[in-house]
C-alpha atoms as one frame of an Amber mdcrd trajectory, in Angstrom:
protein
   0.000   0.000   0.000   2.736   2.484   0.956   4.556   1.823  -2.314   1.461
   2.857  -4.248   1.285   6.110  -2.282   4.948   6.830  -3.019   4.313   6.216
  -6.705   1.328   8.563  -6.735   3.339  11.253  -4.967   6.129  10.849  -7.513
   3.640  11.234 -10.350   2.139  14.324  -8.697   5.600  15.851  -8.391   6.256
  15.124 -12.053   3.024  16.851 -13.011   3.926  19.855 -10.868   7.343  20.078
 -12.532   5.791  19.939 -15.990   3.251  22.603 -15.020   6.063  24.792 -13.727
   8.078  24.372 -16.916   5.050  25.130 -19.084   4.228  28.155 -16.958   7.789
  29.438 -17.264   7.764  28.879 -21.018   4.436  30.664 -21.423   5.606  33.565
 -19.271   8.848  33.780 -21.245   6.939  33.752 -24.544   4.486  36.469 -23.488
   7.206  38.768 -22.146   9.242  38.161 -25.307   6.377  39.122 -27.630   5.629
  42.235 -25.556   9.163  43.594 -25.964   9.146  43.020 -29.744
């Protein structure tokens, strides 16, 4: 049971990392287009 929880937490962390990267990329893109 505990192993399953660890796996779920790992997946959640992965999702958070991806969200963060996407957010950074989007923010970078928007600020880049504004300065053009």
